[in-house]
MIVEXNU-334034 format. One record per residue: x, y, z of N, C-alpha, C in turn. Coordinates in steps of 0.1 Angstrom, whole numbers, always signed. Layout:
N
PT | X | Y | Z | X | Y | Z | X | Y | Z
...
This chain:
359
PT | +11 | -11 | -2 | -3 | -1 | +1 | +13 | +12 | +1
PT | +19 | +12 | +8 | +28 | +25 | +7 | +35 | +29 | -5
PT | +40 | +16 | -12 | +43 | +18 | -26 | +37 | +22 | -32
PT | +22 | +24 | -31 | +10 | +29 | -41 | +12 | +43 | -42
PT | +15 | +43 | -27 | +14 | +61 | -28 | +20 | +69 | -34
PT | +34 | +61 | -39 | +47 | +69 | -44 | +50 | +68 | -57
PT | +38 | +62 | -62 | +35 | +58 | -77 | +32 | +67 | -86
PT | +33 | +74 | -99 | +26 | +82 | -104 | +16 | +83 | -108
PT | +1 | +93 | -109 | -7 | +91 | -107 | -12 | +99 | -119
PT | -22 | +94 | -132 | -26 | +99 | -140 | -36 | +106 | -143
PT | -39 | +122 | -146 | -54 | +125 | -148 | -58 | +123 | -164
PT | -74 | +128 | -162 | -77 | +123 | -177 | -75 | +132 | -189
PT | -73 | +143 | -189 | -65 | +152 | -192 | -52 | +153 | -203
PT | -42 | +141 | -190 | -31 | +143 | -201 | -22 | +143 | -186
PT | -23 | +154 | -175 | -12 | +159 | -169 | -12 | +145 | -156
PT | -4 | +150 | -151 | -1 | +134 | -140 | +9 | +143 | -129
PT | +9 | +135 | -122 | +15 | +136 | -104 | +24 | +126 | -101
PT | +34 | +126 | -91 | +44 | +117 | -86 | +42 | +109 | -80
PT | +31 | +114 | -70 | +28 | +107 | -58 | +12 | +108 | -56
PT | +7 | +106 | -45 | -5 | +109 | -41 | -11 | +116 | -30
PT | +2 | +121 | -27 | -2 | +138 | -13 | -1 | +151 | -24
PT | -11 | +158 | -21 | -11 | +173 | -27 | -11 | +180 | -13
PT | -6 | +189 | -21 | -5 | +205 | -6 | -20 | +210 | -8
PT | -24 | +215 | -1 | -43 | +217 | -2 | -38 | +231 | -2
PT | -44 | +244 | -9 | -46 | +257 | -6 | -52 | +261 | +5
PT | -44 | +270 | +6 | -42 | +273 | +19 | -39 | +291 | +23
PT | -49 | +296 | +31 | -49 | +315 | +31 | -36 | +314 | +38
PT | -29 | +324 | +32 | -16 | +329 | +40 | -13 | +339 | +45
PT | -24 | +350 | +33 | -15 | +366 | +38 | -8 | +374 | +37
PT | +2 | +367 | +28 | +16 | +370 | +25 | +18 | +377 | +10
PT | +6 | +376 | +5 | +10 | +388 | -15 | +9 | +401 | -7
PT | +12 | +409 | -18 | +10 | +426 | -17 | -2 | +424 | -17
PT | -9 | +437 | -13 | -20 | +447 | -15 | -29 | +446 | -23
PT | -18 | +448 | -36 | -29 | +445 | -49 | -26 | +435 | -57
PT | -23 | +423 | -49 | -25 | +412 | -55 | -13 | +407 | -62
PT | -5 | +411 | -57 | +10 | +407 | -69 | +18 | +398 | -60
PT | +26 | +383 | -65 | +29 | +377 | -55 | +43 | +381 | -49
PT | +46 | +382 | -37 | +53 | +382 | -28 | +66 | +368 | -28
PT | +77 | +379 | -24 | +86 | +366 | -20 | +85 | +361 | -10
PT | +78 | +363 | -2 | +75 | +356 | +12 | +61 | +343 | +8
PT | +52 | +347 | +0 | +47 | +337 | -4 | +56 | +327 | -19
PT | +62 | +332 | -19 | +71 | +322 | -33 | +79 | +315 | -26
PT | +86 | +320 | -15 | +92 | +312 | -2 | +84 | +300 | +3
PT | +72 | +303 | +8 | +63 | +297 | +17 | +61 | +284 | +5
PT | +55 | +288 | -3 | +50 | +275 | -12 | +59 | +266 | -18
PT | +71 | +271 | -27 | +80 | +258 | -32 | +87 | +255 | -22
PT | +85 | +259 | -16 | +95 | +250 | +0 | +87 | +238 | -1
PT | +78 | +239 | -2 | +66 | +226 | +1 | +70 | +220 | -14
PT | +68 | +224 | -23 | +68 | +222 | -41 | +81 | +211 | -42
PT | +89 | +219 | -34 | +106 | +211 | -37 | +109 | +199 | -27
PT | +99 | +193 | -18 | +102 | +188 | -7 | +90 | +176 | -5
PT | +85 | +176 | -25 | +83 | +159 | -21 | +64 | +162 | -26
PT | +58 | +169 | -26 | +39 | +172 | -29 | +42 | +170 | -44
PT | +32 | +156 | -44 | +31 | +152 | -62 | +21 | +166 | -69
PT | +11 | +172 | -62 | +6 | +185 | -71 | +10 | +197 | -55
PT | +10 | +207 | -64 | +12 | +219 | -49 | +1 | +232 | -57
PT | -8 | +238 | -46 | -19 | +243 | -51 | -14 | +258 | -45
PT | -17 | +267 | -49 | -20 | +279 | -45 | -31 | +283 | -35
PT | -29 | +294 | -26 | -41 | +298 | -16 | -50 | +300 | -30
PT | -65 | +308 | -25 | -73 | +310 | -34 | -70 | +323 | -41
PT | -72 | +325 | -55 | -63 | +338 | -61 | -73 | +340 | -64
PT | -78 | +364 | -60 | -92 | +363 | -62 | -92 | +367 | -79
PT | -105 | +368 | -81 | -106 | +368 | -100 | -110 | +382 | -105
PT | -114 | +390 | -91 | -123 | +403 | -96 | -119 | +407 | -86
PT | -116 | +424 | -85 | -107 | +432 | -75 | -120 | +424 | -63
PT | -136 | +430 | -64 | -150 | +431 | -54 | -147 | +416 | -51
PT | -139 | +406 | -55 | -138 | +395 | -48 | -126 | +393 | -37
PT | -122 | +401 | -35 | -112 | +398 | -26 | -115 | +400 | -11
PT | -112 | +386 | -4 | -115 | +382 | +4 | -111 | +384 | +19
PT | -95 | +383 | +18 | -88 | +389 | +28 | -76 | +393 | +25
PT | -66 | +400 | +34 | -57 | +411 | +33 | -46 | +402 | +27
PT | -36 | +405 | +18 | -24 | +400 | +12 | -31 | +389 | +2
PT | -37 | +386 | -2 | -46 | +376 | -8 | -41 | +379 | -25
PT | -34 | +366 | -29 | -30 | +364 | -46 | -40 | +367 | -53
PT | -34 | +376 | -61 | -45 | +379 | -75 | -42 | +372 | -90
PT | -51 | +372 | -94 | -55 | +370 | -107 | -65 | +376 | -115
PT | -66 | +387 | -111 | -80 | +393 | -118 | -75 | +403 | -129
PT | -63 | +403 | -135 | -56 | +410 | -143 | -40 | +407 | -152
PT | -38 | +411 | -164 | -25 | +410 | -169 | -16 | +411 | -163
PT | -16 | +425 | -149 | -3 | +428 | -143 | -1 | +412 | -133
PT | -6 | +407 | -129 | -1 | +398 | -119 | +6 | +388 | -128
PT | +8 | +385 | -142 | +11 | +371 | -150 | +23 | +373 | -147
PT | +37 | +381 | -143 | +48 | +382 | -143 | +52 | +371 | -133
PT | +43 | +379 | -120 | +45 | +375 | -108 | +41 | +358 | -102
PT | +28 | +355 | -113 | +24 | +342 | -116 | +34 | +333 | -122
PT | +40 | +340 | -131 | +48 | +333 | -142 | +60 | +327 | -135
PT | +67 | +335 | -123 | +79 | +334 | -116 | +74 | +318 | -107
PT | +58 | +319 | -102 | +53 | +315 | -91 | +55 | +298 | -101
PT | +48 | +296 | -112 | +41 | +284 | -116 | +58 | +280 | -117
PT | +68 | +286 | -120 | +82 | +278 | -126 | +86 | +277 | -117
PT | +88 | +280 | -102 | +94 | +276 | -90 | +87 | +266 | -84
PT | +71 | +265 | -84 | +66 | +254 | -83 | +66 | +242 | -89
PT | +73 | +241 | -97 | +70 | +228 | -108 | +89 | +230 | -110
PT | +95 | +234 | -110 | +112 | +233 | -108 | +114 | +217 | -103
PT | +111 | +210 | -92 | +118 | +199 | -88 | +103 | +187 | -90
PT | +92 | +187 | -105 | +86 | +180 | -107 | +72 | +182 | -102
PT | +69 | +190 | -93 | +51 | +195 | -86 | +46 | +197 | -97
PT | +33 | +193 | -96 | +23 | +195 | -101 | +15 | +211 | -99
PT | +22 | +222 | -105 | +12 | +235 | -100 | +1 | +237 | -106
PT | -10 | +236 | -94 | -22 | +243 | -97 | -26 | +254 | -87
PT | -36 | +264 | -95 | -41 | +279 | -94 | -52 | +280 | -87
PT | -61 | +282 | -74 | -71 | +282 | -71 | -78 | +293 | -74
PT | -88 | +289 | -81 | -96 | +309 | -83 | -107 | +310 | -73
PT | -110 | +321 | -69 | -118 | +322 | -61 | -124 | +335 | -63
PT | -136 | +338 | -58 | -146 | +352 | -53 | -151 | +347 | -44
PT | -148 | +362 | -31 | -153 | +356 | -18 | -167 | +363 | -16
PT | -173 | +366 | -24 | -190 | +373 | -22 | -189 | +378 | -14
PT | -201 | +373 | -5 | -204 | +381 | +6 | -192 | +379 | +18
PT | -183 | +373 | +16 | -172 | +373 | +25 | -158 | +383 | +16
PT | -160 | +390 | +11 | -154 | +401 | +6 | -159 | +412 | +13
PT | -152 | +418 | +23 | -152 | +427 | +33 | -146 | +441 | +25
PT | -158 | +448 | +28 | -157 | +462 | +19 | -146 | +471 | +23
PT | -139 | +466 | +39 | -129 | +470 | +38 | -115 | +469 | +35
PT | -119 | +458 | +23 | -105 | +458 | +17 | -109 | +455 | +0
PT | -121 | +462 | -5 | -127 | +460 | -16 | -131 | +472 | -21
PT | -134 | +483 | -11 | -143 | +495 | -16 | -155 | +493 | -17
PT | -156 | +482 | -20 | -171 | +482 | -29 | -181 | +470 | -19
PT | -195 | +475 | -20 | -201 | +465 | -15 | -200 | +449 | -15
PT | -202 | +443 | -8 | -199 | +426 | -10 | -214 | +423 | -17
PT | -213 | +415 | -24 | -220 | +404 | -36 | -224 | +395 | -32
PT | -234 | +388 | -36 | -239 | +369 | -37 | -244 | +370 | -44
PT | -254 | +356 | -41 | -263 | +351 | -51 | -276 | +359 | -48
PT | -279 | +362 | -33 | -289 | +368 | -38 | -285 | +383 | -21
PT | -296 | +390 | -20 | -294 | +403 | -14 | -293 | +396 | +5
PT | -287 | +398 | +10 | -279 | +394 | +24 | -281 | +400 | +30
PT | -288 | +410 | +38 | -283 | +422 | +45 | -274 | +419 | +59
PT | -274 | +406 | +63 | -267 | +403 | +74 | -255 | +406 | +71
PT | -249 | +400 | +58 | -233 | +403 | +55 | -234 | +418 | +48
PT | -244 | +426 | +48 | -245 | +440 | +37 | -240 | +434 | +22
PT | -247 | +421 | +20 | -246 | +419 | +7 | -254 | +421 | -3
PT | -253 | +425 | -18 | -261 | +425 | -28 | -263 | +417 | -35
PT | -278 | +409 | -39 | -274 | +402 | -51 | -269 | +405 | -62
PT | -264 | +397 | -69 | -259 | +401 | -86 | -270 | +399 | -96
PT | -269 | +406 | -104 | -280 | +406 | -111 | -273 | +396 | -124
PT | -285 | +390 | -136 | -280 | +379 | -145 | -272 | +384 | -151
PT | -266 | +394 | -157 | -256 | +399 | -160 | -243 | +400 | -156
PT | -247 | +402 | -141 | -233 | +404 | -134 | -228 | +393 | -126
PT | -238 | +382 | -130 | -234 | +363 | -126 | -226 | +360 | -140
PT | -230 | +365 | -150 | -224 | +363 | -169 | -213 | +367 | -165
PT | -207 | +379 | -156 | -191 | +387 | -155 | -187 | +377 | -149
PT | -191 | +374 | -135 | -185 | +369 | -130 | -178 | +355 | -137
PT | -185 | +350 | -141 | -180 | +333 | -148 | -174 | +341 | -159
PT | -176 | +346 | -162 | -163 | +352 | -173 | -149 | +356 | -167
PT | -153 | +362 | -155 | -138 | +362 | -152 | -133 | +348 | -142
PT | -141 | +343 | -141 | -129 | +330 | -134 | -126 | +325 | -151
PT | -133 | +326 | -160 | -122 | +318 | -174 | -113 | +324 | -177
PT | -113 | +336 | -174 | -98 | +347 | -181 | -90 | +343 | -170
PT | -92 | +343 | -158 | -82 | +343 | -149 | -76 | +325 | -152
PT | -86 | +317 | -157 | -81 | +305 | -158 | -68 | +302 | -170
PT | -73 | +314 | -180 | -65 | +319 | -192 | -54 | +328 | -185
PT | -55 | +333 | -176 | -39 | +339 | -174 | -31 | +326 | -166
PT | -35 | +320 | -160 | -29 | +304 | -154 | -17 | +302 | -162
PT | -27 | +295 | -174 | -23 | +289 | -188 | -12 | +296 | -190
PT | -13 | +312 | -194 | -4 | +320 | -199 | +9 | +322 | -192
PT | +6 | +315 | -176 | +20 | +323 | -168 | +26 | +308 | -163
PT | +20 | +298 | -169 | +27 | +284 | -172 | +24 | +276 | -163
PT | +11 | +278 | -154 | +8 | +262 | -146 | -4 | +257 | -155
PT | +0 | +244 | -143 | -2 | +231 | -152 | -22 | +231 | -153
PT | -29 | +233 | -144 | -41 | +240 | -144 | -44 | +250 | -132
PT | -58 | +248 | -127 | -68 | +254 | -119 | -81 | +246 | -115
PT | -79 | +251 | -96 | -92 | +244 | -97 | -100 | +255 | -95
PT | -113 | +254 | -94 | -125 | +262 | -91 | -134 | +263 | -78
PT | -127 | +270 | -69 | -134 | +267 | -58 | -150 | +270 | -52
PT | -154 | +258 | -47 | -171 | +262 | -46 | -178 | +256 | -35
PT | -168 | +258 | -27 | -160 | +256 | -6 | -167 | +265 | +2
PT | -171 | +264 | +10 | -168 | +272 | +23 | -171 | +284 | +23
PT | -183 | +286 | +17 | -193 | +295 | +19 | -186 | +310 | +11
PT | -178 | +308 | +1 | -176 | +316 | -10 | -189 | +318 | -18
PT | -183 | +329 | -29 | -193 | +328 | -39 | -200 | +322 | -47
PT | -194 | +306 | -50 | -199 | +293 | -57 | -207 | +288 | -48
PT | -203 | +287 | -36 | -208 | +281 | -26 | -223 | +283 | -25
PT | -225 | +302 | -17 | -234 | +307 | -19 | -243 | +311 | -27
PT | -237 | +308 | -37 | -248 | +299 | -50 | -254 | +287 | -52
PT | -246 | +276 | -45 | -254 | +263 | -45 | -260 | +262 | -33
PT | -259 | +271 | -19 | -268 | +270 | -8 | -279 | +274 | -9
PT | -290 | +265 | -9 | -305 | +271 | -9 | -307 | +278 | +2
PT | -303 | +279 | +12 | -303 | +293 | +23 | -301 | +302 | +18
PT | -289 | +308 | +12 | -282 | +321 | +8 | -286 | +320 | -6
PT | -289 | +314 | -15 | -295 | +317 | -27 | -313 | +315 | -29
PT | -318 | +326 | -30 | -334 | +329 | -31 | -335 | +336 | -43
PT | -324 | +332 | -57 | -325 | +339 | -67 | -338 | +336 | -76
PT | -346 | +340 | -86 | -353 | +332 | -100 | -353 | +336 | -111
PT | -340 | +336 | -109 | -339 | +335 | -125 | -328 | +320 | -128
PT | -323 | +319 | -138 | -312 | +302 | -140 | -306 | +301 | -131
PT | -302 | +309 | -122 | -294 | +306 | -111 | -299 | +303 | -100
PT | -310 | +302 | -100 | -317 | +302 | -86 | -326 | +295 | -86
PT | -332 | +285 | -75 | -342 | +276 | -77 | -342 | +262 | -76
PT | -342 | +258 | -84 | -334 | +239 | -80 | -319 | +240 | -82
PT | -318 | +226 | -74 | -304 | +227 | -72 | -295 | +226 | -83
PT | -303 | +222 | -95 | -295 | +223 | -106 | -293 | +235 | -112
PT | -304 | +247 | -113 | -297 | +260 | -110 | -290 | +264 | -106
PT | -286 | +264 | -92 | -279 | +269 | -85 | -268 | +264 | -87
PT | -265 | +254 | -90 | -251 | +243 | -94 | -247 | +249 | -108
PT | -253 | +261 | -118 | -255 | +261 | -129 | -239 | +270 | -130
PT | -238 | +279 | -124 | -227 | +291 | -126 | -212 | +280 | -125
PT | -210 | +269 | -116 | -203 | +263 | -117 | -202 | +255 | -127
PT | -206 | +250 | -135 | -207 | +243 | -147 | -203 | +252 | -158
PT | -207 | +261 | -156 | -207 | +270 | -169 | -192 | +276 | -166
PT | -192 | +277 | -156 | -175 | +281 | -156 | -163 | +269 | -159
PT | -164 | +258 | -156 | -155 | +248 | -161 | -159 | +246 | -176
PT | -174 | +244 | -183 | -175 | +246 | -195 | -166 | +257 | -203
PT | -169 | +268 | -195 | -153 | +279 | -203 | -142 | +281 | -207
PT | -136 | +272 | -193 | -126 | +270 | -188 | -120 | +255 | -200
PT | -129 | +247 | -201 | -124 | +240 | -210 | -122 | +244 | -222
PT | -136 | +252 | -227 | -130 | +257 | -241 | -123 | +264 | -245
PT | -116 | +269 | -233 | -109 | +282 | -235 | -92 | +283 | -236
PT | -93 | +267 | -224 | -76 | +264 | -226 | -75 | +254 | -234
PT | -61 | +250 | -230 | -53 | +238 | -242 | -60 | +225 | -238
PT | -57 | +216 | -240 | -67 | +202 | -242 | -61 | +196 | -228
PT | -48 | +196 | -223 | -41 | +189 | -213 | -43 | +199 | -201
PT | -50 | +207 | -199 | -52 | +220 | -190 | -58 | +209 | -181
PT | -56 | +209 | -168 | -61 | +203 | -156 | -72 | +210 | -146
PT | -80 | +209 | -146 | -96 | +216 | -143 | -100 | +208 | -132
PT | -101 | +211 | -119 | -109 | +202 | -107 | -115 | +218 | -100
PT | -124 | +212 | -92 | -137 | +216 | -84 | -134 | +215 | -70
PT | -133 | +220 | -61 | -133 | +220 | -44 | -148 | +222 | -39
PT | -154 | +210 | -33 | -166 | +213 | -27 | -166 | +211 | -14
PT | -176 | +209 | -7 | -179 | +214 | +9 | -194 | +209 | +11
PT | -192 | +198 | +16 | -207 | +196 | +19 | -217 | +196 | +30
PT | -209 | +207 | +42 | -215 | +213 | +53 | -215 | +223 | +51
PT | -222 | +228 | +59 | -225 | +245 | +69 | -226 | +252 | +57
PT | -231 | +267 | +59 | -236 | +275 | +51 | -245 | +271 | +42
PT | -255 | +259 | +50 | -267 | +259 | +43 | -268 | +249 | +34
PT | -256 | +243 | +35 | -253 | +231 | +22 | -262 | +219 | +27
PT | -268 | +215 | +16 | -279 | +198 | +17 | -270 | +187 | +10
PT | -264 | +178 | +24 | -257 | +167 | +13 | -260 | +162 | +5
PT | -274 | +159 | +4 | -281 | +153 | -11 | -275 | +162 | -24
PT | -278 | +172 | -18 | -276 | +179 | -33 | -257 | +183 | -35
PT | -253 | +180 | -26 | -238 | +181 | -31 | -231 | +169 | -36
PT | -238 | +157 | -30 | -237 | +145 | -39 | -242 | +149 | -53
PT | -254 | +152 | -54 | -257 | +150 | -75 | -248 | +158 | -79
PT | -247 | +172 | -73 | -237 | +181 | -77 | -225 | +170 | -84
PT | -216 | +169 | -70 | -200 | +159 | -76 | -209 | +143 | -83
PT | -219 | +140 | -82 | -223 | +132 | -95 | -220 | +133 | -109
PT | -225 | +149 | -108 | -226 | +153 | -125 | -214 | +160 | -128
PT | -207 | +161 | -122 | -189 | +168 | -126 | -182 | +153 | -130
PT | -188 | +145 | -118 | -180 | +132 | -119 | -181 | +125 | -132
PT | -195 | +123 | -138 | -198 | +122 | -149 | -197 | +124 | -166
PT | -196 | +135 | -163 | -195 | +148 | -170 | -178 | +147 | -177
PT | -173 | +143 | -167 | -154 | +143 | -172 | -149 | +153 | -178
PT | -151 | +161 | -177 | -146 | +178 | -180 | -134 | +180 | -167
PT | -139 | +173 | -160 | -126 | +182 | -149 | -114 | +168 | -147
PT | -106 | +171 | -141 | -99 | +165 | -137 | -98 | +151 | -124
PT | -99 | +163 | -111 | -103 | +158 | -102 | -116 | +165 | -93
PT | -117 | +160 | -88 | -126 | +169 | -75 | -124 | +167 | -63
PT | -124 | +175 | -55 | -121 | +180 | -43 | -125 | +181 | -35
PT | -130 | +169 | -26 | -139 | +172 | -15 | -131 | +177 | -2
PT | -135 | +188 | +6 | -129 | +190 | +15 | -139 | +187 | +24
PT | -137 | +181 | +38 | -144 | +173 | +46 | -144 | +174 | +59
PT | -132 | +188 | +65 | -134 | +187 | +80 | -123 | +180 | +83
PT | -130 | +167 | +87 | -126 | +157 | +90 | -127 | +147 | +83
PT | -119 | +139 | +72 | -124 | +127 | +66 | -128 | +118 | +71
PT | -123 | +113 | +86 | -134 | +105 | +94 | -144 | +107 | +103
PT | -152 | +121 | +98 | -164 | +120 | +109 | -174 | +116 | +98
PT | -186 | +114 | +108 | -200 | +114 | +100 | -206 | +126 | +94
PT | -216 | +123 | +88 | -225 | +138 | +83 | -230 | +139 | +96
PT | -233 | +154 | +93 | -243 | +160 | +103 | -258 | +164 | +103
PT | -258 | +155 | +90 | -279 | +158 | +87 | -279 | +139 | +92
PT | -286 | +141 | +101 | -292 | +130 | +111 | -300 | +116 | +96
PT | -304 | +119 | +88 | -303 | +107 | +77 | -294 | +100 | +73
PT | -285 | +108 | +74 | -270 | +107 | +65 | -263 | +96 | +73
PT | -261 | +99 | +92 | -253 | +93 | +98 | -255 | +77 | +96
PT | -240 | +74 | +100 | -240 | +54 | +100 | -228 | +54 | +92
PT | -223 | +59 | +88 | -213 | +58 | +75 | -203 | +71 | +78
PT | -191 | +69 | +70 | -186 | +82 | +69 | -189 | +92 | +59
PT | -186 | +105 | +60 | -193 | +117 | +50 | -181 | +110 | +34
PT | -172 | +107 | +41 | -162 | +106 | +28 | -168 | +98 | +21
PT | -176 | +86 | +25 | -178 | +75 | +21 | -187 | +75 | +8
PT | -197 | +86 | +9 | -210 | +91 | +1 | -200 | +94 | -12
PT | -190 | +100 | -10 | -185 | +106 | -28 | -177 | +92 | -30
PT | -167 | +86 | -25 | -161 | +73 | -28 | -166 | +61 | -32
PT | -181 | +64 | -31 | -190 | +55 | -35 | -192 | +59 | -47
PT | -192 | +72 | -52 | -201 | +74 | -66 | -191 | +68 | -76
PT | -200 | +66 | -89 | -191 | +64 | -100 | -183 | +78 | -103
PT | -169 | +73 | -104 | -160 | +85 | -113 | -155 | +87 | -125
PT | -164 | +77 | -131 | -159 | +78 | -147 | -142 | +75 | -145
PT | -135 | +90 | -153 | -123 | +90 | -154 | -118 | +99 | -146
PT | -126 | +107 | -138 | -125 | +118 | -127 | -115 | +111 | -119
PT | -108 | +122 | -110 | -99 | +111 | -93 | -105 | +119 | -82
PT | -108 | +112 | -71 | -114 | +121 | -60 | -101 | +122 | -52
PT | -100 | +140 | -47 | -90 | +141 | -38 | -100 | +145 | -24
PT | -93 | +141 | -13 | -104 | +141 | -3 | -92 | +150 | +6
PT | -98 | +161 | +11 | -89 | +168 | +24 | -98 | +169 | +36
PT | -88 | +172 | +51 | -97 | +172 | +61 | -89 | +166 | +71
PT | -79 | +172 | +83 | -74 | +171 | +92 | -65 | +153 | +87
PT | -58 | +155 | +80 | -46 | +144 | +71 | -36 | +146 | +80
PT | -33 | +143 | +92 | -18 | +146 | +99 | -11 | +136 | +100
PT | -10 | +123 | +97 | -5 | +112 | +100 | -4 | +103 | +87
PT | +9 | +93 | +83 | +13 | +84 | +74 | -1 | +80 | +74
PT | -5 | +77 | +86 | -15 | +63 | +87 | -31 | +69 | +84
PT | -33 | +85 | +81 | -43 | +96 | +75 | -45 | +91 | +67
PT | -29 | +90 | +61 | -31 | +93 | +41 | -31 | +81 | +38
PT | -30 | +66 | +46 | -31 | +57 | +42 | -44 | +48 | +42
PT | -55 | +56 | +52 | -63 | +52 | +56 | -71 | +56 | +44
PT | -70 | +71 | +46 | -85 | +78 | +27 | -79 | +68 | +17
PT | -70 | +66 | +17 | -68 | +58 | +5 | -72 | +46 | +4
PT | -70 | +40 | +17 | -75 | +25 | +15 | -89 | +28 | +14
PT | -100 | +34 | +19 | -109 | +42 | +19 | -119 | +45 | +9
PT | -109 | +44 | -10 | -118 | +48 | -18 | -113 | +62 | -24
PT | -101 | +71 | -16 | -102 | +86 | -19 | -84 | +85 | -36
PT | -88 | +85 | -39 | -74 | +85 | -50 | -59 | +91 | -46
PT | -64 | +99 | -38 | -50 | +111 | -35 | -55 | +117 | -23
PT | -45 | +125 | -16 | -49 | +136 | -3 | -44 | +146 | -4
PT | -51 | +157 | +0 | -48 | +173 | +3 | -44 | +174 | +19
PT | -31 | +175 | +20 | -27 | +179 | +32 | -26 | +195 | +35
PT | -34 | +199 | +45 | -36 | +215 | +47 | -28 | +216 | +59
PT | -29 | +218 | +73 | -22 | +219 | +86 | -10 | +213 | +84
PT | -10 | +198 | +84 | +1 | +191 | +84 | +13 | +196 | +75
PT | +5 | +202 | +62 | +19 | +206 | +55 | +23 | +221 | +61
PT | +14 | +228 | +72 | +20 | +239 | +78 | +31 | +232 | +88
PT | +28 | +225 | +92 | +37 | +221 | +104 | +49 | +213 | +96
PT | +50 | +210 | +84 | +60 | +200 | +81 | +61 | +204 | +66
PT | +71 | +208 | +62 | +70 | +213 | +44 | +71 | +200 | +38
PT | +80 | +192 | +43 | +84 | +181 | +38 | +77 | +168 | +44
PT | +63 | +168 | +41 | +51 | +159 | +48 | +52 | +145 | +40
PT | +51 | +148 | +27 | +53 | +133 | +19 | +66 | +127 | +22
PT | +77 | +134 | +23 | +92 | +124 | +25 | +88 | +119 | +41
PT | +83 | +124 | +48 | +83 | +121 | +60 | +77 | +110 | +62
PT | +62 | +109 | +53 | +53 | +96 | +52 | +61 | +86 | +49
PT | +67 | +92 | +33 | +75 | +76 | +27 | +84 | +72 | +38
PT | +96 | +79 | +48 | +104 | +74 | +51 | +98 | +68 | +68
PT | +90 | +74 | +72 | +84 | +68 | +83 | +68 | +61 | +82
PT | +69 | +52 | +80 | +52 | +46 | +86 | +42 | +52 | +96
PT | +47 | +50 | +104 | +44 | +58 | +117 | +41 | +73 | +122
PT | +49 | +78 | +112 | +51 | +93 | +111 | +37 | +98 | +116
PT | +40 | +107 | +127 | +26 | +118 | +132 | +33 | +132 | +130
PT | +24 | +146 | +127 | +26 | +156 | +128 | +29 | +156 | +144
PT | +37 | +167 | +141 | +43 | +175 | +155 | +26 | +175 | +164
PT | +32 | +179 | +180 | +20 | +179 | +183 | +14 | +194 | +190
PT | +4 | +201 | +187 | -2 | +212 | +184 | -1 | +219 | +203
PT | +1 | +234 | +207 | +2 | +241 | +199 | +17 | +242 | +190
PT | +32 | +249 | +185 | +38 | +252 | +181 | +44 | +263 | +186
PT | +53 | +269 | +188 | +64 | +278 | +189 | +65 | +291 | +177
PT | +63 | +301 | +174 | +63 | +311 | +165 | +76 | +309 | +154
PT | +85 | +301 | +165 | +99 | +301 | +157 | +99 | +290 | +152
PT | +94 | +276 | +151 | +91 | +266 | +147 | +86 | +269 | +135
PT | +77 | +274 | +133 | +70 | +281 | +121 | +73 | +289 | +107
PT | +85 | +295 | +118 | +96 | +306 | +110 | +102 | +295 | +102
PT | +108 | +286 | +108 | +115 | +273 | +104 | +112 | +267 | +96
PT | +97 | +263 | +92 | +91 | +258 | +84 | +85 | +267 | +71
PT | +90 | +278 | +72 | +87 | +287 | +56 | +77 | +301 | +63
PT | +70 | +298 | +72 | +61 | +312 | +74 | +62 | +324 | +80
PT | +60 | +336 | +69 | +67 | +348 | +70 | +57 | +351 | +87
PT | +64 | +362 | +93 | +57 | +368 | +105 | +43 | +370 | +105
PT | +41 | +370 | +89 | +24 | +382 | +87 | +15 | +365 | +91
PT | +23 | +354 | +86 | +15 | +342 | +83 | +13 | +332 | +98
PT | +25 | +337 | +100 | +25 | +331 | +119 | +15 | +339 | +125
PT | +14 | +352 | +124 | +6 | +360 | +129 | -12 | +357 | +127
PT | -7 | +351 | +112 | -23 | +347 | +114 | -31 | +330 | +114
PT | -16 | +326 | +117 | -17 | +313 | +123 | -22 | +311 | +137
PT | -20 | +321 | +143 | -20 | +325 | +162 | -36 | +327 | +162
PT | -42 | +328 | +153 | -59 | +329 | +155 | -62 | +320 | +155
PT | -57 | +308 | +151 | -64 | +294 | +150 | -63 | +292 | +165
PT | -73 | +289 | +169 | -71 | +282 | +182 | -60 | +274 | +182
PT | -58 | +272 | +194 | -47 | +260 | +200 | -34 | +258 | +190
PT | -32 | +269 | +180 | -22 | +264 | +173 | -10 | +271 | +174
PT | -7 | +282 | +177 | +1 | +290 | +180 | +6 | +287 | +194
PT | +13 | +283 | +202 | +22 | +292 | +212 | +22 | +303 | +217
PT | +18 | +305 | +232 | +17 | +319 | +235 | +25 | +325 | +242
């Protein structure tokens, strides 16, 4: 089984990853205020791509200015970003890692203090000071995702991930709680998912044949219904326009929150789906060598490591060399994280996570 972890894995549109451990997309707040790549962000992520990750994904890069969701966020919203992104792609790929940009629009989570614009969402959401997008504005959002993917291709990245999870804009469209639209992007589950499928279709049409496209979904929180997310996942897999589905589960071992789905793992509802040629990646507290092997033994094609990758820049190499490897116990010191390639800014951000950084 361990040997299988470190064998090459092929995606259905031609790209490959050298093993089954991917670097998850992680907010790090290290880029410049205008979205340009910083040396800190370059150092932090290339330190990981150089140390064994078969696929390395950037943080969510905002596709338009009013989609910026956090300070120091990487941008891919205009051609001025291409120079830095080209440097990033070259660095991430230099030791054989597959380089992927995650594309994101914050929607109601894109604060006015960052964008100088009122937040937007699928519908009017006074609680978040967000206004609903018009149908024409939805079309513009879709086009901006597609143009961002074209920029990623020009910059030399191997592919992009469309972020449809964790309460950001595309997840807001999927959510029956947050989306009360009456046009073709609201109402039925199929309509609420339409924006994601139109983005995927557009990227597949505009980018080269072997460009890697993935979608990240999360099946719980923000009003999501597990049954609906399963159906969106099923369609993404059956249409085979994406290369992999990235399921962000919070904890890959957990049971669903909804009572009618309890009795087996949340992950199993997705590993049981007919994937055709599409691969399935799972994320959620993958912290040990045993976790990696367990997730794959239970049906995932590969794993995406987040916290473990923050704590160990060489997490795949640790897994390869130590069958019983476990991530360092939390909390860790600021100096420990700096030695692992995090800047002061990123360390302070991690200090806002409960129990992660020692006082």
